[in-house]
Predicted model as a PDB file, atoms N, CA, C, CB and O in Angstrom, pLDDT in the B-factor column:
MODEL        1                                                                  
ATOM      1  N   MET A   1     112.791  92.986 113.752  1.00 90.00           N  
ATOM      2  CA  MET A   1     111.902  94.094 113.515  1.00 90.00           C  
ATOM      3  C   MET A   1     110.432  93.726 113.668  1.00 90.00           C  
ATOM      4  CB  MET A   1     112.144  94.640 112.157  1.00 90.00           C  
ATOM      5  O   MET A   1     109.614  94.549 114.079  1.00 90.00           O  
ATOM      6  N   GLN A   2     110.098  92.448 113.324  1.00 90.00           N  
ATOM      7  CA  GLN A   2     108.719  92.055 113.373  1.00 90.00           C  
ATOM      8  C   GLN A   2     108.151  92.238 114.795  1.00 90.00           C  
ATOM      9  CB  GLN A   2     108.573  90.606 112.908  1.00 90.00           C  
ATOM     10  O   GLN A   2     107.023  92.699 114.969  1.00 90.00           O  
ATOM     11  N   ALA A   3     108.946  91.870 115.792  1.00 91.00           N  
ATOM     12  CA  ALA A   3     108.446  92.055 117.199  1.00 91.00           C  
ATOM     13  C   ALA A   3     108.211  93.533 117.573  1.00 91.00           C  
ATOM     14  CB  ALA A   3     109.460  91.445 118.200  1.00 91.00           C  
ATOM     15  O   ALA A   3     107.248  93.881 118.256  1.00 91.00           O  
ATOM     16  N   LYS A   4     109.162  94.408 117.078  1.00 89.00           N  
ATOM     17  CA  LYS A   4     109.023  95.817 117.339  1.00 89.00           C  
ATOM     18  C   LYS A   4     107.843  96.423 116.658  1.00 89.00           C  
ATOM     19  CB  LYS A   4     110.233  96.524 116.935  1.00 89.00           C  
ATOM     20  O   LYS A   4     107.161  97.289 117.206  1.00 89.00           O  
ATOM     21  N   ILE A   5     107.601  95.958 115.443  1.00 90.00           N  
ATOM     22  CA  ILE A   5     106.465  96.477 114.661  1.00 90.00           C  
ATOM     23  C   ILE A   5     105.163  96.044 115.336  1.00 90.00           C  
ATOM     24  CB  ILE A   5     106.517  95.966 113.172  1.00 90.00           C  
ATOM     25  O   ILE A   5     104.222  96.826 115.471  1.00 90.00           O  
ATOM     26  N   LYS A   6     105.138  94.749 115.764  1.00 88.00           N  
ATOM     27  CA  LYS A   6     103.954  94.256 116.437  1.00 88.00           C  
ATOM     28  C   LYS A   6     103.689  95.027 117.749  1.00 88.00           C  
ATOM     29  CB  LYS A   6     104.105  92.759 116.718  1.00 88.00           C  
ATOM     30  O   LYS A   6     102.554  95.414 118.026  1.00 88.00           O  
ATOM     31  N   ALA A   7     104.705  95.234 118.514  1.00 86.00           N  
ATOM     32  CA  ALA A   7     104.612  95.959 119.771  1.00 86.00           C  
ATOM     33  C   ALA A   7     104.122  97.395 119.573  1.00 86.00           C  
ATOM     34  CB  ALA A   7     105.961  95.963 120.462  1.00 86.00           C  
ATOM     35  O   ALA A   7     103.278  97.896 120.316  1.00 86.00           O  
ATOM     36  N   THR A   8     104.659  98.013 118.586  1.00 86.00           N  
ATOM     37  CA  THR A   8     104.362  99.449 118.312  1.00 86.00           C  
ATOM     38  C   THR A   8     102.958  99.619 117.678  1.00 86.00           C  
ATOM     39  CB  THR A   8     105.457 100.058 117.354  1.00 86.00           C  
ATOM     40  O   THR A   8     102.126 100.382 118.169  1.00 86.00           O  
ATOM     41  N   CYS A   9     102.730  98.885 116.578  1.00 88.00           N  
ATOM     42  CA  CYS A   9     101.524  99.153 115.753  1.00 88.00           C  
ATOM     43  C   CYS A   9     100.269  98.538 116.335  1.00 88.00           C  
ATOM     44  CB  CYS A   9     101.721  98.625 114.341  1.00 88.00           C  
ATOM     45  O   CYS A   9      99.180  99.096 116.200  1.00 88.00           O  
ATOM     46  N   THR A  10     100.410  97.412 116.971  1.00 88.00           N  
ATOM     47  CA  THR A  10      99.151  96.734 117.422  1.00 88.00           C  
ATOM     48  C   THR A  10      98.652  97.326 118.727  1.00 88.00           C  
ATOM     49  CB  THR A  10      99.378  95.203 117.603  1.00 88.00           C  
ATOM     50  O   THR A  10      97.697  96.808 119.307  1.00 88.00           O  
ATOM     51  N   GLN A  11      99.261  98.377 119.197  1.00 88.00           N  
ATOM     52  CA  GLN A  11      98.705  99.131 120.347  1.00 88.00           C  
ATOM     53  C   GLN A  11      97.384  99.799 119.910  1.00 88.00           C  
ATOM     54  CB  GLN A  11      99.743 100.226 120.874  1.00 88.00           C  
ATOM     55  O   GLN A  11      96.480  99.990 120.723  1.00 88.00           O  
ATOM     56  N   CYS A  12      97.291 100.137 118.659  1.00 89.00           N  
ATOM     57  CA  CYS A  12      96.134 100.893 118.184  1.00 89.00           C  
ATOM     58  C   CYS A  12      95.227 100.110 117.165  1.00 89.00           C  
ATOM     59  CB  CYS A  12      96.634 102.180 117.537  1.00 89.00           C  
ATOM     60  O   CYS A  12      94.026 100.356 117.052  1.00 89.00           O  
ATOM     61  N   HIS A  13      95.879  99.159 116.439  1.00 90.00           N  
ATOM     62  CA  HIS A  13      95.038  98.360 115.491  1.00 90.00           C  
ATOM     63  C   HIS A  13      95.631  96.931 115.355  1.00 90.00           C  
ATOM     64  CB  HIS A  13      94.966  99.073 114.048  1.00 90.00           C  
ATOM     65  O   HIS A  13      96.740  96.669 115.821  1.00 90.00           O  
ATOM     66  N   ASN A  14      94.916  96.070 114.747  1.00 91.00           N  
ATOM     67  CA  ASN A  14      95.420  94.699 114.637  1.00 91.00           C  
ATOM     68  C   ASN A  14      96.411  94.587 113.520  1.00 91.00           C  
ATOM     69  CB  ASN A  14      94.286  93.715 114.421  1.00 91.00           C  
ATOM     70  O   ASN A  14      96.511  95.465 112.664  1.00 91.00           O  
ATOM     71  N   ALA A  15      97.160  93.475 113.534  1.00 91.00           N  
ATOM     72  CA  ALA A  15      98.216  93.205 112.562  1.00 91.00           C  
ATOM     73  C   ALA A  15      97.782  93.157 111.144  1.00 91.00           C  
ATOM     74  CB  ALA A  15      98.854  91.958 112.875  1.00 91.00           C  
ATOM     75  O   ALA A  15      98.558  93.459 110.237  1.00 91.00           O  
ATOM     76  N   SER A  16      96.517  92.773 110.927  1.00 92.00           N  
ATOM     77  CA  SER A  16      96.057  92.682 109.510  1.00 92.00           C  
ATOM     78  C   SER A  16      95.961  94.047 108.881  1.00 92.00           C  
ATOM     79  CB  SER A  16      94.687  91.981 109.417  1.00 92.00           C  
ATOM     80  O   SER A  16      95.987  94.135 107.654  1.00 92.00           O  
ATOM     81  N   ARG A  17      95.854  95.091 109.623  1.00 92.00           N  
ATOM     82  CA  ARG A  17      95.854  96.441 109.065  1.00 92.00           C  
ATOM     83  C   ARG A  17      97.178  96.708 108.353  1.00 92.00           C  
ATOM     84  CB  ARG A  17      95.610  97.495 110.174  1.00 92.00           C  
ATOM     85  O   ARG A  17      97.226  97.469 107.387  1.00 92.00           O  
ATOM     86  N   ILE A  18      98.214  96.102 108.817  1.00 92.00           N  
ATOM     87  CA  ILE A  18      99.567  96.188 108.191  1.00 92.00           C  
ATOM     88  C   ILE A  18      99.739  95.176 107.049  1.00 92.00           C  
ATOM     89  CB  ILE A  18     100.668  95.946 109.260  1.00 92.00           C  
ATOM     90  O   ILE A  18     100.100  95.537 105.928  1.00 92.00           O  
ATOM     91  N   THR A  19      99.476  93.921 107.358  1.00 92.00           N  
ATOM     92  CA  THR A  19      99.683  92.878 106.403  1.00 92.00           C  
ATOM     93  C   THR A  19      98.869  92.959 105.138  1.00 92.00           C  
ATOM     94  CB  THR A  19      99.425  91.635 107.029  1.00 92.00           C  
ATOM     95  O   THR A  19      99.289  92.443 104.102  1.00 92.00           O  
ATOM     96  N   GLU A  20      97.720  93.592 105.192  1.00 93.00           N  
ATOM     97  CA  GLU A  20      96.864  93.698 104.059  1.00 93.00           C  
ATOM     98  C   GLU A  20      97.294  94.819 103.136  1.00 93.00           C  
ATOM     99  CB  GLU A  20      95.462  93.897 104.500  1.00 93.00           C  
ATOM    100  O   GLU A  20      96.830  94.874 101.997  1.00 93.00           O  
ATOM    101  N   GLN A  21      98.152  95.703 103.575  1.00 93.00           N  
ATOM    102  CA  GLN A  21      98.617  96.828 102.779  1.00 93.00           C  
ATOM    103  C   GLN A  21      99.871  96.368 102.035  1.00 93.00           C  
ATOM    104  CB  GLN A  21      98.904  98.097 103.675  1.00 93.00           C  
ATOM    105  O   GLN A  21     100.687  95.608 102.555  1.00 93.00           O  
ATOM    106  N   HIS A  22      99.989  96.849 100.821  1.00 96.00           N  
ATOM    107  CA  HIS A  22     101.200  96.564 100.026  1.00 96.00           C  
ATOM    108  C   HIS A  22     101.559  97.929  99.364  1.00 96.00           C  
ATOM    109  CB  HIS A  22     100.950  95.362  98.908  1.00 96.00           C  
ATOM    110  O   HIS A  22     100.970  98.375  98.379  1.00 96.00           O  
ATOM    111  N   LEU A  23     102.588  98.546 100.010  1.00 97.00           N  
ATOM    112  CA  LEU A  23     102.960  99.894  99.594  1.00 97.00           C  
ATOM    113  C   LEU A  23     104.346  99.991  99.164  1.00 97.00           C  
ATOM    114  CB  LEU A  23     102.736 100.850 100.657  1.00 97.00           C  
ATOM    115  O   LEU A  23     105.148  99.108  99.467  1.00 97.00           O  
ATOM    116  N   SER A  24     104.699 101.070  98.435  1.00 97.00           N  
ATOM    117  CA  SER A  24     106.054 101.317  98.073  1.00 97.00           C  
ATOM    118  C   SER A  24     106.855 101.789  99.300  1.00 97.00           C  
ATOM    119  CB  SER A  24     106.114 102.341  96.946  1.00 97.00           C  
ATOM    120  O   SER A  24     106.273 102.125 100.331  1.00 97.00           O  
ATOM    121  N   ARG A  25     108.134 101.811  99.187  1.00 97.00           N  
ATOM    122  CA  ARG A  25     108.933 102.317 100.318  1.00 97.00           C  
ATOM    123  C   ARG A  25     108.595 103.726 100.667  1.00 97.00           C  
ATOM    124  CB  ARG A  25     110.396 102.227 100.017  1.00 97.00           C  
ATOM    125  O   ARG A  25     108.594 104.087 101.844  1.00 97.00           O  
ATOM    126  N   GLU A  26     108.300 104.559  99.661  1.00 97.00           N  
ATOM    127  CA  GLU A  26     107.896 105.944  99.929  1.00 97.00           C  
ATOM    128  C   GLU A  26     106.542 106.031 100.619  1.00 97.00           C  
ATOM    129  CB  GLU A  26     107.856 106.733  98.636  1.00 97.00           C  
ATOM    130  O   GLU A  26     106.326 106.877 101.487  1.00 97.00           O  
ATOM    131  N   GLN A  27     105.652 105.164 100.230  1.00 97.00           N  
ATOM    132  CA  GLN A  27     104.281 105.098 100.830  1.00 97.00           C  
ATOM    133  C   GLN A  27     104.384 104.666 102.289  1.00 97.00           C  
ATOM    134  CB  GLN A  27     103.351 104.093 100.033  1.00 97.00           C  
ATOM    135  O   GLN A  27     103.754 105.242 103.175  1.00 97.00           O  
ATOM    136  N   TRP A  28     105.215 103.611 102.516  1.00 97.00           N  
ATOM    137  CA  TRP A  28     105.381 103.127 103.866  1.00 97.00           C  
ATOM    138  C   TRP A  28     106.038 104.237 104.730  1.00 97.00           C  
ATOM    139  CB  TRP A  28     106.236 101.819 103.873  1.00 97.00           C  
ATOM    140  O   TRP A  28     105.680 104.375 105.899  1.00 97.00           O  
ATOM    141  N   SER A  29     106.987 105.029 104.184  1.00 97.00           N  
ATOM    142  CA  SER A  29     107.571 106.081 104.959  1.00 97.00           C  
ATOM    143  C   SER A  29     106.505 107.126 105.315  1.00 97.00           C  
ATOM    144  CB  SER A  29     108.733 106.716 104.197  1.00 97.00           C  
ATOM    145  O   SER A  29     106.493 107.634 106.436  1.00 97.00           O  
ATOM    146  N   ALA A  30     105.607 107.452 104.370  1.00 97.00           N  
ATOM    147  CA  ALA A  30     104.548 108.423 104.650  1.00 97.00           C  
ATOM    148  C   ALA A  30     103.569 107.868 105.677  1.00 97.00           C  
ATOM    149  CB  ALA A  30     103.803 108.800 103.357  1.00 97.00           C  
ATOM    150  O   ALA A  30     103.025 108.579 106.522  1.00 97.00           O  
ATOM    151  N   GLU A  31     103.378 106.553 105.557  1.00 95.00           N  
ATOM    152  CA  GLU A  31     102.426 105.905 106.592  1.00 95.00           C  
ATOM    153  C   GLU A  31     103.045 106.011 107.984  1.00 95.00           C  
ATOM    154  CB  GLU A  31     102.140 104.333 106.253  1.00 95.00           C  
ATOM    155  O   GLU A  31     102.343 106.305 108.951  1.00 95.00           O  
ATOM    156  N   LEU A  32     104.333 105.779 108.093  1.00 95.00           N  
ATOM    157  CA  LEU A  32     105.011 105.920 109.424  1.00 95.00           C  
ATOM    158  C   LEU A  32     104.888 107.337 109.959  1.00 95.00           C  
ATOM    159  CB  LEU A  32     106.519 105.540 109.321  1.00 95.00           C  
ATOM    160  O   LEU A  32     104.636 107.543 111.146  1.00 95.00           O  
ATOM    161  N   GLU A  33     105.063 108.298 109.088  1.00 96.00           N  
ATOM    162  CA  GLU A  33     104.906 109.681 109.482  1.00 96.00           C  
ATOM    163  C   GLU A  33     103.510 109.997 109.929  1.00 96.00           C  
ATOM    164  CB  GLU A  33     105.283 110.574 108.369  1.00 96.00           C  
ATOM    165  O   GLU A  33     103.300 110.677 110.933  1.00 96.00           O  
ATOM    166  N   LYS A  34     102.541 109.493 109.164  1.00 95.00           N  
ATOM    167  CA  LYS A  34     101.147 109.654 109.532  1.00 95.00           C  
ATOM    168  C   LYS A  34     100.808 109.021 110.869  1.00 95.00           C  
ATOM    169  CB  LYS A  34     100.276 109.073 108.471  1.00 95.00           C  
ATOM    170  O   LYS A  34     100.064 109.603 111.659  1.00 95.00           O  
ATOM    171  N   MET A  35     101.339 107.851 111.129  1.00 94.00           N  
ATOM    172  CA  MET A  35     101.062 107.208 112.390  1.00 94.00           C  
ATOM    173  C   MET A  35     101.739 107.923 113.593  1.00 94.00           C  
ATOM    174  CB  MET A  35     101.516 105.765 112.318  1.00 94.00           C  
ATOM    175  O   MET A  35     101.186 107.964 114.692  1.00 94.00           O  
ATOM    176  N   GLU A  36     102.917 108.470 113.362  1.00 94.00           N  
ATOM    177  CA  GLU A  36     103.586 109.293 114.349  1.00 94.00           C  
ATOM    178  C   GLU A  36     102.722 110.533 114.647  1.00 94.00           C  
ATOM    179  CB  GLU A  36     105.004 109.703 113.852  1.00 94.00           C  
ATOM    180  O   GLU A  36     102.601 110.947 115.800  1.00 94.00           O  
ATOM    181  N   GLY A  37     102.155 111.091 113.647  1.00 95.00           N  
ATOM    182  CA  GLY A  37     101.267 112.244 113.824  1.00 95.00           C  
ATOM    183  C   GLY A  37     100.059 111.920 114.642  1.00 95.00           C  
ATOM    184  O   GLY A  37      99.489 112.793 115.297  1.00 95.00           O  
ATOM    185  N   LEU A  38      99.647 110.627 114.612  1.00 93.00           N  
ATOM    186  CA  LEU A  38      98.499 110.205 115.345  1.00 93.00           C  
ATOM    187  C   LEU A  38      98.858 109.679 116.756  1.00 93.00           C  
ATOM    188  CB  LEU A  38      97.776 109.151 114.558  1.00 93.00           C  
ATOM    189  O   LEU A  38      97.999 109.226 117.513  1.00 93.00           O  
ATOM    190  N   GLY A  39     100.178 109.764 117.073  1.00 92.00           N  
ATOM    191  CA  GLY A  39     100.559 109.392 118.415  1.00 92.00           C  
ATOM    192  C   GLY A  39     101.449 108.196 118.540  1.00 92.00           C  
ATOM    193  O   GLY A  39     101.878 107.884 119.651  1.00 92.00           O  
ATOM    194  N   ALA A  40     101.766 107.478 117.428  1.00 91.00           N  
ATOM    195  CA  ALA A  40     102.612 106.314 117.549  1.00 91.00           C  
ATOM    196  C   ALA A  40     104.002 106.775 117.912  1.00 91.00           C  
ATOM    197  CB  ALA A  40     102.619 105.483 116.251  1.00 91.00           C  
ATOM    198  O   ALA A  40     104.457 107.828 117.466  1.00 91.00           O  
ATOM    199  N   SER A  41     104.682 105.971 118.735  1.00 90.00           N  
ATOM    200  CA  SER A  41     106.060 106.248 119.161  1.00 90.00           C  
ATOM    201  C   SER A  41     107.059 105.360 118.430  1.00 90.00           C  
ATOM    202  CB  SER A  41     106.200 106.050 120.674  1.00 90.00           C  
ATOM    203  O   SER A  41     107.202 104.189 118.780  1.00 90.00           O  
ATOM    204  N   ILE A  42     107.743 105.878 117.437  1.00 91.00           N  
ATOM    205  CA  ILE A  42     108.667 105.121 116.705  1.00 91.00           C  
ATOM    206  C   ILE A  42     110.066 105.666 116.980  1.00 91.00           C  
ATOM    207  CB  ILE A  42     108.323 105.140 115.228  1.00 91.00           C  
ATOM    208  O   ILE A  42     110.434 106.730 116.480  1.00 91.00           O  
ATOM    209  N   PRO A  43     110.844 104.932 117.777  1.00 91.00           N  
ATOM    210  CA  PRO A  43     112.174 105.417 118.129  1.00 91.00           C  
ATOM    211  C   PRO A  43     113.019 105.695 116.845  1.00 91.00           C  
ATOM    212  CB  PRO A  43     112.892 104.375 119.047  1.00 91.00           C  
ATOM    213  O   PRO A  43     112.965 104.916 115.894  1.00 91.00           O  
ATOM    214  N   ASP A  44     113.778 106.785 116.830  1.00 93.00           N  
ATOM    215  CA  ASP A  44     114.579 107.162 115.690  1.00 93.00           C  
ATOM    216  C   ASP A  44     115.497 106.025 115.274  1.00 93.00           C  
ATOM    217  CB  ASP A  44     115.384 108.407 116.000  1.00 93.00           C  
ATOM    218  O   ASP A  44     115.702 105.791 114.083  1.00 93.00           O  
ATOM    219  N   GLU A  45     116.058 105.307 116.270  1.00 94.00           N  
ATOM    220  CA  GLU A  45     116.990 104.215 115.939  1.00 94.00           C  
ATOM    221  C   GLU A  45     116.315 103.035 115.288  1.00 94.00           C  
ATOM    222  CB  GLU A  45     117.699 103.749 117.173  1.00 94.00           C  
ATOM    223  O   GLU A  45     116.993 102.181 114.717  1.00 94.00           O  
ATOM    224  N   ASP A  46     115.000 102.959 115.356  1.00 93.00           N  
ATOM    225  CA  ASP A  46     114.285 101.795 114.812  1.00 93.00           C  
ATOM    226  C   ASP A  46     113.608 102.144 113.496  1.00 93.00           C  
ATOM    227  CB  ASP A  46     113.241 101.279 115.818  1.00 93.00           C  
ATOM    228  O   ASP A  46     113.203 101.240 112.766  1.00 93.00           O  
ATOM    229  N   ARG A  47     113.479 103.354 113.185  1.00 95.00           N  
ATOM    230  CA  ARG A  47     112.671 103.854 112.013  1.00 95.00           C  
ATOM    231  C   ARG A  47     113.189 103.227 110.680  1.00 95.00           C  
ATOM    232  CB  ARG A  47     112.748 105.460 111.923  1.00 95.00           C  
ATOM    233  O   ARG A  47     112.394 102.718 109.890  1.00 95.00           O  
ATOM    234  N   ALA A  48     114.470 103.268 110.451  1.00 96.00           N  
ATOM    235  CA  ALA A  48     114.995 102.750 109.221  1.00 96.00           C  
ATOM    236  C   ALA A  48     114.784 101.194 109.119  1.00 96.00           C  
ATOM    237  CB  ALA A  48     116.492 103.115 109.117  1.00 96.00           C  
ATOM    238  O   ALA A  48     114.460 100.673 108.052  1.00 96.00           O  
ATOM    239  N   GLY A  49     114.971 100.510 110.220  1.00 96.00           N  
ATOM    240  CA  GLY A  49     114.746  99.080 110.203  1.00 96.00           C  
ATOM    241  C   GLY A  49     113.249  98.753 110.023  1.00 96.00           C  
ATOM    242  O   GLY A  49     112.923  97.808 109.305  1.00 96.00           O  
ATOM    243  N   ILE A  50     112.372  99.478 110.628  1.00 95.00           N  
ATOM    244  CA  ILE A  50     110.938  99.241 110.464  1.00 95.00           C  
ATOM    245  C   ILE A  50     110.534  99.537 109.020  1.00 95.00           C  
ATOM    246  CB  ILE A  50     110.114 100.115 111.455  1.00 95.00           C  
ATOM    247  O   ILE A  50     109.757  98.796 108.417  1.00 95.00           O  
ATOM    248  N   LEU A  51     111.080 100.644 108.467  1.00 96.00           N  
ATOM    249  CA  LEU A  51     110.767 100.978 107.094  1.00 96.00           C  
ATOM    250  C   LEU A  51     111.235  99.837 106.133  1.00 96.00           C  
ATOM    251  CB  LEU A  51     111.436 102.333 106.717  1.00 96.00           C  
ATOM    252  O   LEU A  51     110.513  99.418 105.229  1.00 96.00           O  
ATOM    253  N   ALA A  52     112.448  99.377 106.378  1.00 97.00           N  
ATOM    254  CA  ALA A  52     113.017  98.352 105.536  1.00 97.00           C  
ATOM    255  C   ALA A  52     112.209  97.054 105.594  1.00 97.00           C  
ATOM    256  CB  ALA A  52     114.448  98.093 105.938  1.00 97.00           C  
ATOM    257  O   ALA A  52     111.973  96.395 104.581  1.00 97.00           O  
ATOM    258  N   TYR A  53     111.783  96.704 106.849  1.00 96.00           N  
ATOM    259  CA  TYR A  53     110.992  95.485 107.023  1.00 96.00           C  
ATOM    260  C   TYR A  53     109.670  95.578 106.314  1.00 96.00           C  
ATOM    261  CB  TYR A  53     110.764  95.203 108.488  1.00 96.00           C  
ATOM    262  O   TYR A  53     109.288  94.667 105.579  1.00 96.00           O  
ATOM    263  N   LEU A  54     108.960  96.679 106.525  1.00 96.00           N  
ATOM    264  CA  LEU A  54     107.642  96.844 105.871  1.00 96.00           C  
ATOM    265  C   LEU A  54     107.777  96.871 104.369  1.00 96.00           C  
ATOM    266  CB  LEU A  54     106.953  98.128 106.346  1.00 96.00           C  
ATOM    267  O   LEU A  54     106.989  96.219 103.684  1.00 96.00           O  
ATOM    268  N   SER A  55     108.723  97.583 103.829  1.00 96.00           N  
ATOM    269  CA  SER A  55     108.824  97.666 102.363  1.00 96.00           C  
ATOM    270  C   SER A  55     109.330  96.352 101.757  1.00 96.00           C  
ATOM    271  CB  SER A  55     109.760  98.821 101.961  1.00 96.00           C  
ATOM    272  O   SER A  55     109.055  96.076 100.589  1.00 96.00           O  
ATOM    273  N   THR A  56     110.034  95.569 102.495  1.00 96.00           N  
ATOM    274  CA  THR A  56     110.501  94.279 102.012  1.00 96.00           C  
ATOM    275  C   THR A  56     109.387  93.204 102.047  1.00 96.00           C  
ATOM    276  CB  THR A  56     111.697  93.823 102.850  1.00 96.00           C  
ATOM    277  O   THR A  56     109.162  92.476 101.080  1.00 96.00           O  
ATOM    278  N   HIS A  57     108.706  93.145 103.202  1.00 95.00           N  
ATOM    279  CA  HIS A  57     107.700  92.080 103.395  1.00 95.00           C  
ATOM    280  C   HIS A  57     106.345  92.474 102.903  1.00 95.00           C  
ATOM    281  CB  HIS A  57     107.601  91.702 104.842  1.00 95.00           C  
ATOM    282  O   HIS A  57     105.527  91.584 102.671  1.00 95.00           O  
ATOM    283  N   PHE A  58     106.045  93.686 102.730  1.00 95.00           N  
ATOM    284  CA  PHE A  58     104.719  94.113 102.242  1.00 95.00           C  
ATOM    285  C   PHE A  58     104.854  95.208 101.163  1.00 95.00           C  
ATOM    286  CB  PHE A  58     103.849  94.636 103.430  1.00 95.00           C  
ATOM    287  O   PHE A  58     104.333  96.316 101.290  1.00 95.00           O  
ATOM    288  N   PRO A  59     105.600  94.826 100.071  1.00 96.00           N  
ATOM    289  CA  PRO A  59     105.906  95.773  99.043  1.00 96.00           C  
ATOM    290  C   PRO A  59     104.645  96.093  98.120  1.00 96.00           C  
ATOM    291  CB  PRO A  59     107.080  95.218  98.204  1.00 96.00           C  
ATOM    292  O   PRO A  59     103.662  95.351  98.127  1.00 96.00           O  
ATOM    293  N   ALA A  60     104.717  97.135  97.395  1.00 95.00           N  
ATOM    294  CA  ALA A  60     103.611  97.483  96.432  1.00 95.00           C  
ATOM    295  C   ALA A  60     103.512  96.245  95.487  1.00 95.00           C  
ATOM    296  CB  ALA A  60     103.924  98.904  95.578  1.00 95.00           C  
ATOM    297  O   ALA A  60     104.522  95.684  95.063  1.00 95.00           O  
ATOM    298  N   GLN A  61     102.364  95.884  95.206  1.00 86.00           N  
ATOM    299  CA  GLN A  61     102.106  94.776  94.242  1.00 86.00           C  
ATOM    300  C   GLN A  61     102.122  95.265  92.841  1.00 86.00           C  
ATOM    301  CB  GLN A  61     100.770  94.102  94.515  1.00 86.00           C  
ATOM    302  O   GLN A  61     101.554  96.308  92.517  1.00 86.00           O  
ATOM    303  N   LYS A  62     102.793  94.487  91.985  1.00 75.00           N  
ATOM    304  CA  LYS A  62     102.825  94.874  90.588  1.00 75.00           C  
ATOM    305  C   LYS A  62     101.446  94.795  90.001  1.00 75.00           C  
ATOM    306  CB  LYS A  62     103.786  94.004  89.803  1.00 75.00           C  
ATOM    307  O   LYS A  62     100.667  93.881  90.271  1.00 75.00           O  
ATOM    308  N   GLY A  63     101.162  95.832  89.150  1.00 61.00           N  
ATOM    309  CA  GLY A  63      99.846  95.934  88.562  1.00 61.00           C  
ATOM    310  C   GLY A  63      98.742  96.496  89.435  1.00 61.00           C  
ATOM    311  O   GLY A  63      97.602  96.644  88.993  1.00 61.00           O  
ATOM    312  N   ALA A  64      99.078  96.804  90.652  1.00 55.00           N  
ATOM    313  CA  ALA A  64      98.114  97.412  91.563  1.00 55.00           C  
ATOM    314  C   ALA A  64      97.887  98.831  91.201  1.00 55.00           C  
ATOM    315  CB  ALA A  64      98.569  97.314  92.992  1.00 55.00           C  
ATOM    316  O   ALA A  64      98.784  99.503  90.691  1.00 55.00           O  
ATOM    317  N   ALA A  65      96.655  99.323  91.466  1.00 52.00           N  
ATOM    318  CA  ALA A  65      96.391 100.721  91.136  1.00 52.00           C  
ATOM    319  C   ALA A  65      97.201 101.639  91.990  1.00 52.00           C  
ATOM    320  CB  ALA A  65      94.931 101.043  91.288  1.00 52.00           C  
ATOM    321  O   ALA A  65      97.330 101.415  93.193  1.00 52.00           O  
ATOM    322  N   LYS A  66      97.753 102.669  91.401  1.00 53.00           N  
ATOM    323  CA  LYS A  66      98.512 103.675  92.158  1.00 53.00           C  
ATOM    324  C   LYS A  66      97.581 104.512  92.995  1.00 53.00           C  
ATOM    325  CB  LYS A  66      99.325 104.574  91.219  1.00 53.00           C  
ATOM    326  O   LYS A  66      96.405 104.676  92.670  1.00 53.00           O  
ATOM    327  N   ALA A  67      98.119 105.046  94.086  1.00 51.00           N  
ATOM    328  CA  ALA A  67      97.318 105.917  94.941  1.00 51.00           C  
ATOM    329  C   ALA A  67      97.026 107.213  94.143  1.00 51.00           C  
ATOM    330  CB  ALA A  67      98.072 106.229  96.314  1.00 51.00           C  
ATOM    331  O   ALA A  67      97.897 107.785  93.488  1.00 51.00           O  
ATOM    332  N   ARG A  68      95.771 107.630  94.238  1.00 46.00           N  
ATOM    333  CA  ARG A  68      95.385 108.899  93.579  1.00 46.00           C  
ATOM    334  C   ARG A  68      95.871 110.107  94.394  1.00 46.00           C  
ATOM    335  CB  ARG A  68      93.835 108.970  93.395  1.00 46.00           C  
ATOM    336  O   ARG A  68      95.905 110.072  95.624  1.00 46.00           O  
ATOM    337  N   PRO A  69      96.242 111.160  93.685  1.00 48.00           N  
ATOM    338  CA  PRO A  69      96.661 112.384  94.453  1.00 48.00           C  
ATOM    339  C   PRO A  69      95.459 112.940  95.157  1.00 48.00           C  
ATOM    340  CB  PRO A  69      97.296 113.488  93.515  1.00 48.00           C  
ATOM    341  O   PRO A  69      94.337 112.903  94.651  1.00 48.00           O  
ATOM    342  N   LYS A  70      95.718 113.456  96.336  1.00 51.00           N  
ATOM    343  CA  LYS A  70      94.634 114.102  97.079  1.00 51.00           C  
ATOM    344  C   LYS A  70      94.175 115.384  96.407  1.00 51.00           C  
ATOM    345  CB  LYS A  70      95.075 114.399  98.502  1.00 51.00           C  
ATOM    346  O   LYS A  70      94.993 116.122  95.858  1.00 51.00           O  
ATOM    347  N   LYS A  71      92.882 115.656  96.443  1.00 52.00           N  
ATOM    348  CA  LYS A  71      92.392 116.905  95.860  1.00 52.00           C  
ATOM    349  C   LYS A  71      92.587 118.050  96.811  1.00 52.00           C  
ATOM    350  CB  LYS A  71      90.927 116.789  95.483  1.00 52.00           C  
ATOM    351  O   LYS A  71      92.493 117.880  98.026  1.00 52.00           O  
ATOM    352  N   THR A  72      92.850 119.181  96.288  1.00 50.00           N  
ATOM    353  CA  THR A  72      93.045 120.373  97.082  1.00 50.00           C  
ATOM    354  C   THR A  72      91.663 121.013  97.378  1.00 50.00           C  
ATOM    355  CB  THR A  72      93.993 121.377  96.339  1.00 50.00           C  
ATOM    356  O   THR A  72      90.629 120.576  96.872  1.00 50.00           O  
ATOM    357  N   ALA A  73      91.697 122.029  98.190  1.00 56.00           N  
ATOM    358  CA  ALA A  73      90.426 122.717  98.554  1.00 56.00           C  
ATOM    359  C   ALA A  73      89.639 123.207  97.362  1.00 56.00           C  
ATOM    360  CB  ALA A  73      90.713 123.892  99.453  1.00 56.00           C  
ATOM    361  O   ALA A  73      88.410 123.262  97.407  1.00 56.00           O  
ATOM    362  N   GLY A  74      90.322 123.559  96.312  1.00 55.00           N  
ATOM    363  CA  GLY A  74      89.653 124.070  95.073  1.00 55.00           C  
ATOM    364  C   GLY A  74      89.131 122.988  94.215  1.00 55.00           C  
ATOM    365  O   GLY A  74      88.547 123.275  93.170  1.00 55.00           O  
ATOM    366  N   GLY A  75      89.309 121.700  94.603  1.00 52.00           N  
ATOM    367  CA  GLY A  75      88.770 120.581  93.850  1.00 52.00           C  
ATOM    368  C   GLY A  75      89.677 120.101  92.727  1.00 52.00           C  
ATOM    369  O   GLY A  75      89.299 119.230  91.943  1.00 52.00           O  
ATOM    370  N   THR A  76      90.896 120.683  92.654  1.00 52.00           N  
ATOM    371  CA  THR A  76      91.789 120.228  91.605  1.00 52.00           C  
ATOM    372  C   THR A  76      92.985 119.603  92.286  1.00 52.00           C  
ATOM    373  CB  THR A  76      92.212 121.394  90.649  1.00 52.00           C  
ATOM    374  O   THR A  76      93.143 119.767  93.496  1.00 52.00           O  
ATOM    375  N   ASN A  77      93.827 118.898  91.568  1.00 47.00           N  
ATOM    376  CA  ASN A  77      95.011 118.239  92.088  1.00 47.00           C  
ATOM    377  C   ASN A  77      96.146 119.131  92.127  1.00 47.00           C  
ATOM    378  CB  ASN A  77      95.355 117.067  91.311  1.00 47.00           C  
ATOM    379  O   ASN A  77      97.232 118.729  92.544  1.00 47.00           O  
TER     380      ASN A  77                                                      
ENDMDL                                                                          
END                                                                             
């Protein structure tokens, strides 16, 4: 999976953009969806493997601050 991730993700940014992040499985899944929305091509047959690789090798760090909910247009969560 590492080679596939490198080939796919480094077309738009360097590998450190990935390796510096430490996200939960759910956050990595959302990140993959976001990247697909921005034009990344992630084959369906590779998605589960890519998600497993990222969440295993770059998991959320214990004690790290949780992502804050995005504010809505009204300024509330």
